[in-house]
DOGUVO-779285 format. One record per residue (C-alpha): x, y, z. Coordinates in steps of 0.1 Angstrom, whole numbers. Example, Ala and Ser with C-alpha at 12.3 -4.5 7.8 and 13.67 -1.06 7.14 Angstrom:
<dovos>
DOVO      u      v      w
DOVO    123    -45     78
DOVO    137    -11     71
</dovos>
This chain:
<dovos>
DOVO      u      v      w
DOVO    146   -594    -50
DOVO    114   -585    -32
DOVO    105   -559    -58
DOVO    100   -583    -87
DOVO     68   -597    -71
DOVO     49   -565    -79
DOVO     66   -551   -110
DOVO     44   -573   -133
DOVO     13   -558   -117
DOVO     19   -523   -128
DOVO      1   -508   -158
DOVO      3   -476   -179
DOVO    -21   -458   -155
DOVO    -13   -423   -143
DOVO      7   -422   -111
DOVO    -21   -407    -91
DOVO    -49   -427   -108
DOVO    -69   -449    -85
DOVO    -51   -482    -84
DOVO    -82   -500    -73
DOVO    -99   -493   -106
DOVO    -71   -511   -125
DOVO    -79   -547   -137
DOVO    -42   -557   -130
DOVO    -43   -545    -94
DOVO    -45   -572    -67
DOVO    -57   -563    -33
DOVO    -43   -590    -10
DOVO    -24   -593     22
DOVO      8   -580      6
DOVO    -10   -548     -4
DOVO    -27   -545     29
DOVO      6   -550     48
DOVO     21   -522     27
DOVO     -8   -499     35
DOVO     -6   -506     72
DOVO     32   -501     72
DOVO     29   -467     57
DOVO     -4   -454     70
DOVO      5   -468    104
DOVO     34   -486    120
DOVO     26   -521    107
DOVO      9   -532    140
DOVO     -8   -552    151
DOVO      1   -580    127
DOVO    -35   -593    128
DOVO    -47   -561    113
DOVO    -32   -571     79
DOVO    -57   -599     76
DOVO    -86   -576     86
DOVO    -76   -550     60
DOVO    -71   -576     33
DOVO   -107   -589     39
DOVO   -121   -555     32
DOVO   -126   -539     -2
DOVO    -95   -517     -8
DOVO   -115   -484     -7
DOVO   -130   -495     27
DOVO    -95   -504     40
DOVO    -82   -469     31
DOVO   -113   -453     47
DOVO   -108   -473     79
DOVO    -74   -457     83
DOVO    -81   -422     70
DOVO   -115   -418     87
DOVO   -102   -429    120
DOVO   -126   -407    140
DOVO   -152   -435    135
DOVO   -132   -455    161
DOVO   -134   -443    197
DOVO   -101   -434    213
DOVO    -87   -462    234
DOVO    -57   -445    250
DOVO    -57   -426    283
DOVO    -43   -392    287
DOVO    -15   -386    312
DOVO    -30   -373    344
DOVO      3   -368    361
DOVO     16   -338    342
DOVO     17   -307    365
DOVO      9   -273    350
DOVO     39   -251    346
DOVO     47   -224    372
DOVO     44   -189    359
DOVO     69   -162    369
DOVO     48   -150    399
DOVO     44   -184    413
DOVO     81   -192    409
DOVO     90   -159    426
DOVO     67   -167    455
DOVO     83   -201    460
DOVO    118   -185    460
DOVO    110   -158    485
DOVO    128   -161    518
DOVO    151   -189    506
DOVO    189   -188    507
DOVO    209   -191    475
DOVO    217   -227    483
DOVO    180   -234    489
DOVO    171   -218    457
DOVO    196   -238    438
DOVO    183   -270    454
DOVO    148   -261    445
DOVO    157   -254    409
DOVO    176   -287    406
DOVO    146   -305    421
DOVO    123   -289    395
DOVO    146   -299    367
DOVO    147   -335    379
DOVO    109   -336    380
DOVO    107   -322    345
DOVO    131   -348    332
DOVO    113   -376    349
DOVO     80   -363    335
DOVO     94   -361    300
DOVO    107   -396    303
DOVO     72   -408    312
DOVO     57   -388    284
DOVO     80   -405    259
DOVO     68   -439    270
DOVO     32   -427    271
DOVO     35   -417    234
DOVO     53   -449    224
DOVO     25   -469    241
DOVO      0   -450    220
DOVO     20   -458    189
DOVO     20   -495    197
DOVO    -16   -499    209
DOVO    -38   -472    193
DOVO    -69   -482    173
DOVO    -62   -452    151
DOVO    -27   -459    136
DOVO    -28   -431    110
DOVO    -36   -406    137
DOVO     -3   -414    155
DOVO     17   -417    123
DOVO      5   -382    113
DOVO     12   -369    148
DOVO     48   -381    144
DOVO     51   -366    110
DOVO     39   -332    122
DOVO     62   -335    152
DOVO     91   -337    128
DOVO     77   -309    106
DOVO     68   -284    133
DOVO     98   -295    154
DOVO    102   -283    190
DOVO    125   -300    215
DOVO    122   -305    252
DOVO    159   -297    254
DOVO    148   -260    253
DOVO    111   -263    261
DOVO    114   -281    294
DOVO     79   -278    306
DOVO     62   -312    302
DOVO     28   -296    300
DOVO     38   -275    270
DOVO     52   -305    252
DOVO     21   -325    259
DOVO     -1   -297    248
DOVO     16   -294    214
DOVO     16   -331    210
DOVO    -22   -331    215
DOVO    -26   -301    191
DOVO     -7   -321    164
DOVO    -29   -351    171
DOVO    -62   -331    171
DOVO    -56   -315    138
DOVO    -34   -342    122
DOVO    -58   -350     93
DOVO    -78   -318     95
DOVO    -73   -284     79
DOVO    -37   -274     74
DOVO    -44   -237     79
DOVO    -60   -244    113
DOVO    -30   -266    122
DOVO     -5   -239    114
DOVO    -23   -213    135
DOVO    -28   -236    164
DOVO      9   -247    164
DOVO     20   -210    162
DOVO     -2   -203    193
DOVO     11   -233    213
DOVO     32   -223    243
DOVO     58   -249    232
DOVO     64   -232    198
DOVO     61   -197    212
DOVO     89   -205    236
DOVO    110   -227    212
DOVO    112   -201    184
DOVO    112   -171    208
DOVO     80   -154    197
DOVO     73   -145    234
DOVO    102   -120    228
DOVO     86   -106    197
DOVO     71    -71    203
DOVO     65    -39    185
DOVO     97    -20    179
DOVO    118    -50    187
DOVO    107    -78    164
DOVO    121   -113    168
DOVO    122   -131    134
DOVO    127   -167    144
DOVO     91   -179    141
DOVO     84   -159    109
DOVO    116   -173     93
DOVO    109   -209    101
DOVO     72   -205     92
DOVO     83   -196     57
DOVO    114   -218     53
DOVO    104   -250     70
DOVO     67   -250     76
DOVO     49   -236     45
DOVO     70   -224     15
DOVO    105   -238     15
DOVO    137   -218      6
DOVO    136   -196    -24
DOVO    100   -184    -23
DOVO    104   -153      0
DOVO    128   -126      8
DOVO    145   -113     40
DOVO    122    -83     39
DOVO     91   -107     38
DOVO    105   -123     70
DOVO    110    -89     87
DOVO     75    -78     78
DOVO     59   -110     89
DOVO     77   -109    122
DOVO     59    -76    129
DOVO     26    -92    122
DOVO     32   -118    149
DOVO     41    -93    176
DOVO     19    -97    207
DOVO     16   -135    204
DOVO     27   -146    239
DOVO     20   -168    269
DOVO      0   -159    300
DOVO     -8   -184    328
DOVO      5   -213    307
DOVO    -16   -206    276
DOVO    -16   -185    245
DOVO    -25   -149    249
DOVO    -26   -119    225
DOVO    -12    -87    241
DOVO    -23    -58    220
DOVO      1    -35    238
DOVO     30    -55    222
DOVO     15    -58    187
DOVO     27    -37    157
DOVO     -5    -27    140
DOVO     12     -7    113
DOVO     11    -14     75
DOVO     32    -43     63
DOVO     41    -57     28
DOVO     44    -95     26
DOVO     49   -114     -6
DOVO     37    -84    -26
DOVO      6    -78     -6
DOVO      1    -47     17
DOVO    -21    -41     47
DOVO    -23    -39     84
DOVO    -18    -77     87
DOVO    -18    -98    119
DOVO     -4   -133    123
DOVO    -34   -151    109
DOVO    -34   -129     79
DOVO      2   -139     73
DOVO     -8   -176     73
DOVO    -34   -169     47
DOVO     -9   -151     25
DOVO     15   -179     27
DOVO    -11   -206     20
DOVO    -21   -185    -10
DOVO     13   -188    -25
DOVO     15   -217    -51
DOVO     47   -231    -35
DOVO     29   -239     -2
DOVO      6   -267    -14
DOVO     35   -282    -34
DOVO     59   -280     -4
DOVO     35   -298     19
DOVO     24   -324     -7
DOVO     60   -333    -15
DOVO     68   -337     21
DOVO     37   -359     28
DOVO     45   -381     -2
DOVO     81   -385      9
DOVO     71   -395     44
DOVO     44   -420     34
DOVO     56   -433      0
DOVO     91   -426    -13
DOVO    117   -399    -18
DOVO    120   -376    -48
DOVO     84   -380    -61
DOVO     77   -374    -98
DOVO     65   -339   -107
DOVO     31   -354   -117
DOVO     26   -366    -81
DOVO     36   -333    -65
DOVO     14   -311    -88
DOVO    -15   -335    -86
DOVO    -16   -337    -48
DOVO    -10   -299    -45
DOVO    -40   -293    -67
DOVO    -61   -316    -44
DOVO    -49   -297    -14
DOVO    -56   -263    -28
DOVO    -89   -272    -43
DOVO   -100   -287    -10
DOVO    -92   -255     10
DOVO    -62   -272     25
DOVO    -82   -300     40
DOVO    -57   -329     44
DOVO    -80   -359     42
DOVO    -86   -357      4
DOVO    -48   -357     -1
DOVO    -43   -387     22
DOVO    -72   -406      5
DOVO    -58   -399    -30
DOVO    -23   -408    -19
DOVO    -32   -441     -3
DOVO    -54   -451    -33
DOVO    -29   -442    -60
DOVO    -11   -464    -86
DOVO     22   -450    -75
DOVO     17   -458    -38
DOVO     14   -495    -46
DOVO     41   -496    -73
DOVO     74   -515    -70
DOVO     91   -482    -64
DOVO     71   -477    -32
DOVO     71   -512    -17
DOVO     99   -520      6
DOVO    115   -487     -3
DOVO    116   -471     32
DOVO    140   -477     61
DOVO    119   -481     92
DOVO    121   -452    116
DOVO    132   -461    151
DOVO     96   -457    163
DOVO     83   -481    136
DOVO    111   -506    144
DOVO    103   -506    181
DOVO     66   -509    174
DOVO     71   -538    151
DOVO     94   -556    175
DOVO     70   -551    204
DOVO     40   -564    184
DOVO     57   -593    165
DOVO     76   -606    195
DOVO     49   -598    221
DOVO     74   -582    245
DOVO     67   -555    271
DOVO     80   -520    269
DOVO     79   -512    306
DOVO    114   -521    317
DOVO    136   -501    340
DOVO    159   -486    331
DOVO    138   -476    300
DOVO    158   -496    275
DOVO    135   -488    246
DOVO    137   -450    251
DOVO    175   -452    253
DOVO    176   -474    222
DOVO    155   -450    203
DOVO    178   -422    213
DOVO    208   -442    202
DOVO    190   -449    169
DOVO    185   -412    164
DOVO    148   -406    172
DOVO    141   -396    208
DOVO    105   -386    210
DOVO    100   -349    220
DOVO    137   -343    212
DOVO    141   -337    175
DOVO    177   -328    168
DOVO    169   -292    155
DOVO    142   -271    141
DOVO    144   -290    108
DOVO    133   -322    126
DOVO    146   -356    117
DOVO    162   -362     83
DOVO    147   -396     81
DOVO    151   -420     52
DOVO    186   -432     46
DOVO    199   -411     75
DOVO    184   -436     99
DOVO    211   -461     90
DOVO    248   -461     96
DOVO    271   -487    112
DOVO    264   -475    147
DOVO    226   -473    144
DOVO    224   -506    125
DOVO    243   -523    154
DOVO    219   -507    179
DOVO    189   -521    160
DOVO    204   -556    160
DOVO    213   -553    197
DOVO    178   -542    207
DOVO    163   -572    188
DOVO    189   -594    205
DOVO    178   -580    239
DOVO    142   -587    233
DOVO    147   -622    218
DOVO    174   -636    241
DOVO    176   -613    271
DOVO    213   -609    265
DOVO    232   -578    255
DOVO    261   -583    232
DOVO    290   -559    236
DOVO    291   -527    216
DOVO    320   -523    193
DOVO    316   -559    182
DOVO    290   -576    161
DOVO    255   -587    170
DOVO    253   -619    189
DOVO    252   -648    164
DOVO    261   -626    135
DOVO    288   -649    123
DOVO    263   -678    120
DOVO    241   -657     98
DOVO    271   -645     78
DOVO    263   -608     84
DOVO    285   -583    103
DOVO    275   -547    105
DOVO    300   -538     78
DOVO    287   -566     55
DOVO    252   -554     62
DOVO    261   -520     50
DOVO    275   -535     18
DOVO    242   -554     13
DOVO    222   -523     18
DOVO    242   -505     -9
DOVO    229   -531    -33
DOVO    193   -528    -24
DOVO    172   -502    -42
DOVO    156   -492     -9
DOVO    189   -487      9
DOVO    212   -478    -20
DOVO    228   -449     -1
DOVO    220   -459     34
DOVO    256   -466     46
DOVO    278   -438     56
DOVO    316   -438     59
DOVO    318   -419     92
DOVO    309   -445    118
DOVO    308   -420    146
DOVO    282   -398    131
DOVO    252   -401    155
DOVO    222   -415    137
DOVO    226   -394    106
DOVO    215   -363    125
DOVO    235   -331    131
DOVO    225   -320    165
DOVO    223   -349    189
DOVO    231   -343    226
DOVO    269   -342    232
DOVO    271   -376    251
DOVO    273   -409    233
DOVO    237   -423    229
DOVO    249   -457    218
DOVO    271   -461    249
DOVO    243   -450    272
DOVO    221   -477    256
DOVO    248   -503    260
DOVO    253   -495    296
DOVO    215   -499    302
DOVO    216   -533    286
DOVO    246   -544    306
DOVO    229   -533    338
DOVO    202   -559    331
DOVO    225   -589    328
DOVO    222   -616    353
DOVO    250   -636    367
DOVO    235   -671    365
DOVO    245   -689    333
DOVO    211   -704    327
DOVO    193   -671    334
DOVO    217   -652    311
DOVO    212   -677    282
DOVO    175   -682    283
DOVO    158   -654    302
DOVO    147   -635    271
DOVO    115   -614    271
DOVO    104   -633    239
DOVO     85   -665    247
DOVO    102   -686    220
DOVO     87   -720    228
DOVO     51   -707    228
DOVO     57   -687    196
DOVO     71   -718    177
DOVO     43   -741    188
DOVO     22   -731    158
DOVO     50   -746    135
DOVO     50   -781    152
DOVO     54   -808    126
DOVO     65   -785     97
DOVO     98   -790     79
DOVO    126   -766     88
DOVO    125   -747     55
DOVO     87   -744     58
DOVO     91   -729     92
DOVO    117   -704     79
DOVO     93   -695     51
DOVO     65   -688     76
DOVO     89   -667     98
DOVO    100   -647     68
DOVO     63   -641     58
DOVO     55   -630     94
DOVO     85   -608    101
DOVO     95   -595     66
DOVO     65   -599     43
DOVO     86   -615     15
DOVO    107   -647     10
DOVO    144   -649     20
DOVO    170   -657     -6
DOVO    180   -693     -8
DOVO    213   -690     11
DOVO    197   -673     40
DOVO    168   -698     40
DOVO    192   -727     41
DOVO    213   -713     70
DOVO    183   -707     92
DOVO    167   -740     83
DOVO    199   -758     93
DOVO    198   -742    128
DOVO    162   -756    133
DOVO    173   -790    119
DOVO    201   -791    145
DOVO    223   -814    124
DOVO    194   -835    112
DOVO    178   -837     78
DOVO    162   -804     67
DOVO    136   -824     48
DOVO    121   -840     79
DOVO     93   -825    100
DOVO    104   -809    132
DOVO     91   -816    166
DOVO     94   -781    180
DOVO     93   -793    216
DOVO    126   -811    209
DOVO    145   -782    193
DOVO    168   -765    219
DOVO    153   -732    229
DOVO    186   -714    221
DOVO    182   -726    185
DOVO    146   -712    183
DOVO    158   -678    197
DOVO    188   -678    173
DOVO    167   -682    142
DOVO    144   -653    152
DOVO    173   -632    164
DOVO    193   -637    131
DOVO    162   -630    110
DOVO    156   -597    128
DOVO    193   -588    123
DOVO    191   -590     85
DOVO    192   -557     66
DOVO    159   -569     50
DOVO    141   -564     84
DOVO    151   -527     84
DOVO    128   -519     54
DOVO     91   -517     50
</dovos>
């Protein structure tokens, strides 16, 4: 239903034509909210009004040219540099086998604790940065150039790559590829530190072509073997990139029909010169920021912009965020929120902290399929419809329930209060099938973890459930009303409004579009508390559990999962 509000605005313009030049285009809070949801994480809510007050070109520029705003986030000063082999050997000297085992276990614990802190550090950046597109792009490149702390255990390496992705997020794609390839995290993750003349390791060369630049079908196995030779000698020394000429194969190589004594940077230039590269990156960017399966016109148009601009990314981003197709009915409310976007939205809209122990939010994100710094495999996250299945939808509802009411419903059942809203997880899946944005979101295998194929072997949902249960209090009044969300203060702005008017305001704030009439009536009845839905409500007299229930049920709707 929410698509019809924009279908009438569309004209016969080209898909990549500047929408702001069309007489039928309306730049309003709905358009600004769409831009903020896609070029950021939709937070803070007050930013929508600020963007809507600008001219649309200025709004796009304020997001794309984010360097104009000074960074407002601190860097983690608690990450220790990794020990090299000599330092580790010195620490082990003179120790018994038991003492060595104990030292190794202690080091592993420290690494895990540092990675947990690093996850929350990045999530804090996502929620509070003044440069939302910078963090949205950093997350995009993290999934594109995927490395995992499951293998790369050094927190310093993971942080370094994260900063590399951030530093070059909207810069030059060639520079980004080279810097990622030289990062200790990628060198270790794809085993290029084992790549040497006479014994080439093909992992990095293969993924560089298949996943990072060209895509399957645009190279041969021989191209991979030859490219691997060019990257010999790229290694790590003292925790940083080093080129070891003694390990490099300086012989003649033939890659994609070109022959020469190529090194690694030469290979990157050859790949970027292939017509498939610009199209591969443009398609992936559009899918991430706009919608899946873009029209050929969009892919070829953005690819031309990328190539003509020497692989500078900003012209592509600017054209994308100004295009007719980006603001079309096909784009609006067509994406399922990633776990990161869901958490950022809940945090900002409910004004709840993310500093709990145990780290409930980090566990919830893992259970929803997106643990920061732990992509499931070298392909990164599938995203899109893979974010939603019966398990992950229930985790989403339970996290919202935890924030709003401070009570964790049991896993294996339905979200607390779901019956009152008339929506169980199974019914929600059926609803999603009927929505254009979520037409294939539901999956039949309820045990499949978050739509990914390489999650850790334990049960993330159960781990999250245990964390929530550990926070329960025994006193009845505390258990019922000790939510993190300050419901009474939040609803004070609606004092004297009719129940249906309050529900409309809530839908506009949390969803960005009206509820259907059945949902509207059900939530209004909770606020009316048995009284007339047409009479103004004294918010101070509405039971607090009713206030919480309305918000909790609203956040449990399938509609809240899209943006």
